[in-house]
C-alpha positions in Angstrom: 42.3 35.3 -1.8 41.4 33.2 1.2 38.9 30.0 0.5 35.9 30.4 2.5 34.5 27.3 1.9 36.5 23.9 1.4 33.8 22.1 0.8 33.3 23.7 -2.6 36.5 23.5 -4.0 36.2 20.1 -2.9 33.2 19.7 -4.8 34.6 21.1 -8.2 36.8 18.1 -8.9 34.4 16.2 -7.5 31.9 17.2 -10.9 34.1 17.0 -12.8 35.0 13.3 -11.8 31.3 12.5 -12.8 31.1 14.2 -15.9 34.2 12.6 -17.6 32.7 9.4 -16.2 29.2 10.1 -18.2 31.5 11.4 -21.3 33.4 8.2 -21.6 30.3 6.2 -21.2 28.0 8.0 -24.0 30.1 9.7 -26.2 32.7 7.2 -26.2 30.2 4.3 -25.8 32.5 2.5 -22.5 29.7 1.1 -20.9 31.8 -0.6 -18.0 33.2 3.2 -17.3 30.0 3.9 -15.7 30.4 1.4 -12.6 33.4 4.1 -11.6 31.0 6.6 -11.1 29.6 5.2 -8.0 33.4 6.3 -6.6 32.7 10.5 -7.2 29.0 10.2 -6.2 29.7 8.8 -2.5 32.5 11.1 -2.4 30.0 13.8 -3.3 27.1 12.3 -0.8 29.8 12.5 1.9 30.3 16.0 1.2 26.7 17.3 1.4 26.1 15.5 4.4 29.4 16.9 6.4 29.6 19.9 4.0 28.8 22.5 7.7 31.8 20.4 9.7 34.7 20.3 6.7 33.9 24.2 5.9 34.0 25.0 9.9 37.4 22.3 10.5 39.2 24.6 7.8 37.9 28.0 8.9 39.2 26.8 12.7 42.9 26.5 11.5 42.7 29.2 8.5 40.2 31.2 11.0 39.5 34.8 9.0 40.2 38.6 10.1 37.5 40.2 12.9 36.7 43.0 11.2 38.2 46.4 12.7 34.6 47.8 12.9 34.4 45.0 14.7 37.3 45.4 16.8 36.9 48.9 17.7 33.6 48.3 18.7 34.2 46.0 21.3 37.3 47.9 22.7 34.9 50.7 23.1 32.0 49.0 24.7 33.6 45.7 26.2 36.2 46.3 28.8 37.0 42.3 29.1 37.9 42.9 25.2 39.9 45.6 26.1 41.7 44.3 28.7 42.9 41.2 26.8 46.5 40.8 25.7 47.3 40.6 22.3 48.1 36.6 22.1 45.1 36.7 24.6 42.7 38.6 21.9 43.8 36.9 18.6 42.6 33.8 19.7 39.0 35.3 21.3 38.9 37.2 17.1 38.8 33.9 16.0 36.9 32.3 17.7 34.5 34.7 18.0 34.8 34.6 13.8 34.1 30.9 13.4 30.9 31.5 16.0 29.6 33.3 13.6 30.3 31.3 11.1 29.6 28.0 12.9 25.8 29.5 13.4 22.6 30.3 11.2 21.5 34.0 12.2 18.4 35.7 11.4 16.4 38.6 11.5 12.6 37.6 12.0 8.7 38.7 11.8 7.1 38.6 8.3 10.2 37.7 6.6 13.7 36.3 7.1 16.3 38.8 6.4 20.5 38.7 7.1 22.0 40.0 10.4 24.8 42.4 9.7 28.0 41.0 10.9 28.2 43.7 13.8 24.9 43.2 15.5 26.0 39.0 15.0 29.4 39.9 17.2 27.9 41.9 19.6 25.9 38.5 20.4 28.5 36.1 19.9 30.9 38.3 21.7 28.3 36.8 25.1 29.0 33.2 23.8 33.1 33.7 23.1 33.7 35.5 27.1 31.4 32.6 28.7 33.2 29.8 27.2 36.1 30.9 26.9 38.0 28.1 28.6 35.2 24.9 26.9 36.6 23.1 23.8 32.7 23.0 22.5 32.8 27.0 22.3 30.2 27.1 20.4 27.7 25.8 22.9 27.0 22.5 22.0 23.6 22.1 19.6 22.8 25.8 19.9 22.9 26.6 15.9 20.3 29.5 15.6 19.6 32.6 16.6 16.7 34.4 15.7 16.0 38.5 16.2 13.2 40.0 16.7 13.0 44.3 16.1 10.8 43.8 19.4 9.5 41.6 22.6 7.8 38.6 21.1 5.2 35.6 21.6 6.1 31.5 20.7 3.9 29.5 20.5 5.6 27.6 23.8 5.3 31.4 25.6 2.3 33.2 23.9 3.5 36.7 25.7 5.6 39.2 24.9 8.5 38.5 26.4 12.4 39.3 24.9 14.6 36.0 25.7 14.6 32.5 24.4 16.2 29.5 24.8 14.8 26.7 23.1 17.1 23.8 24.6 15.0 20.9 22.4 15.3 23.2 18.5 19.2 24.5 19.4 17.5 28.0 19.1 18.0 31.5 20.9 15.5 34.0 20.2 16.2 37.6 21.4 14.8 41.3 21.0 16.7 43.6 19.3 15.6 46.1 20.6 16.1 45.2 24.9 20.1 43.3 23.2 21.8 45.9 22.5 21.1 48.7 25.0 22.2 45.4 26.9 25.3 45.7 25.8 26.5 49.3 25.6 24.9 50.4 28.9 24.6 47.6 31.7 24.7 49.5 34.0 21.0 51.2 33.0 19.9 47.8 30.8 20.1 43.9 31.6 22.2 42.3 29.3 19.5 39.5 27.4 21.7 37.7 25.0 23.9 37.1 28.3 21.0 35.8 30.1 19.9 33.2 27.1 23.7 32.2 26.6 23.8 31.4 30.7 20.6 29.7 30.2 21.4 27.2 27.7 25.6 26.9 29.2 23.5 25.0 32.1 21.6 23.0 30.2 24.4 22.2 27.7 26.8 21.6 29.9 24.7 19.9 32.9 27.8 18.3 35.1 28.7 21.5 35.9 28.0 22.4 39.1 26.1 25.8 40.3 24.5 24.9 43.7 26.8 26.9 45.9 24.9 30.0 44.2 21.1 28.6 45.9 23.6 30.7 48.6 22.8 33.9 47.2 20.1 36.1 47.6 17.9 38.5 45.2 19.5 41.5 47.2 22.8 40.5 46.9 22.4 40.6 42.4 20.1 43.7 42.6 23.3 45.6 44.7 25.8 43.6 42.0 24.1 44.3 38.9 21.9 47.6 40.0 19.0 46.2 38.5 16.1 45.1 41.1 14.6 41.8 40.4 11.3 43.2 39.1 12.8 45.1 36.5 14.5 42.2 35.3 11.5 40.4 35.0 9.9 43.4 33.4 12.8 43.5 30.8 12.8 39.5 30.0 9.4 40.1 29.7 8.7 36.6 32.4 7.0 36.2 35.5 9.9 34.0 37.6 13.7 32.8 36.6 16.8 31.0 37.6 18.3 33.6 40.5 21.6 30.9 39.0 21.2 32.3 35.3 20.9 36.2 36.9 24.0 35.2 38.8 26.1 34.1 35.6 25.0 36.5 33.9 26.3 39.6 36.7 29.7 37.8 36.8 30.2 38.8 33.8 28.5 41.9 33.3 29.7 43.3 36.6 33.1 41.4 37.6 34.4 44.0 39.9 30.8 45.1 41.9 30.6 40.7 42.0 33.6 40.4 43.4 33.7 42.9 45.8 30.0 42.5 46.9 29.9 38.4 46.5 33.3 37.1 46.9 33.3 33.8 47.3 30.8 32.7 44.4 32.8 35.3 42.7 36.0 32.9 43.2 35.0 29.7 42.2 32.6 30.8 39.2 36.4 32.8 37.8 37.7 29.0 38.3 35.2 27.2 37.1 34.5 29.6 33.9 38.0 30.1 33.0 37.2 33.7 33.4 40.8 35.1 35.0 40.7 37.5 32.7 38.1 39.5 34.4 40.4 40.0 37.3 41.6 42.8 35.4 38.5 44.3 35.0 39.1 45.5 39.1 
């Protein structure tokens, strides 16, 4: 049986130690024994405070197996995943599972609900692909992902939109009815999940230089990604967006066309993201 939470396992002997000290002190009337309760209490406090880090450390070294239905879905809808060598796929699977375990997913609206693992994996696959060359494949402190069933307003943007990246609070918010189609059929639908991760990537890694993408035009991007600027803005629900974010999005979702139409930028992005695997999709 696989251990999913090392912190819970550690908590058991700590709790037994505390109970033992209390028993010795009160039942056997060894009052001086109470001083020893400080040791397990300090350890217990540390385990509670660093529970997330402890479990992540453990799971990273003992990764869970990716559920076969999720792997089958990725093979069907994600050419990048299908092109991976078995050894590369194992690393990808490990990172995907760790991302899902290391981030909080919630379906929001009137009530909060758990998000099914397949939906979590669909979202996480965007991050894993983008961060494949990064040691920090959890994307900094962006640790919560909220899903609405449909476009939503928020206190920050009080109009209907489908994607929001809140760096200060470490939150992604997506409209589920727009997210899944963008993953299944990117030629017909803009990928809002990759859009959100591209926004966050630029903020989490500010030293990454994307100024060379300033030379790209919207006409080029429209040719690469099948989507007009107006269609992209309508999809995300904003009046404007950063051309660099859209370029990064299209680099991952339409690599073959990106290489054909903007080869110089494609080569630099490939080196920058360590995305050599995309070249196999030509």
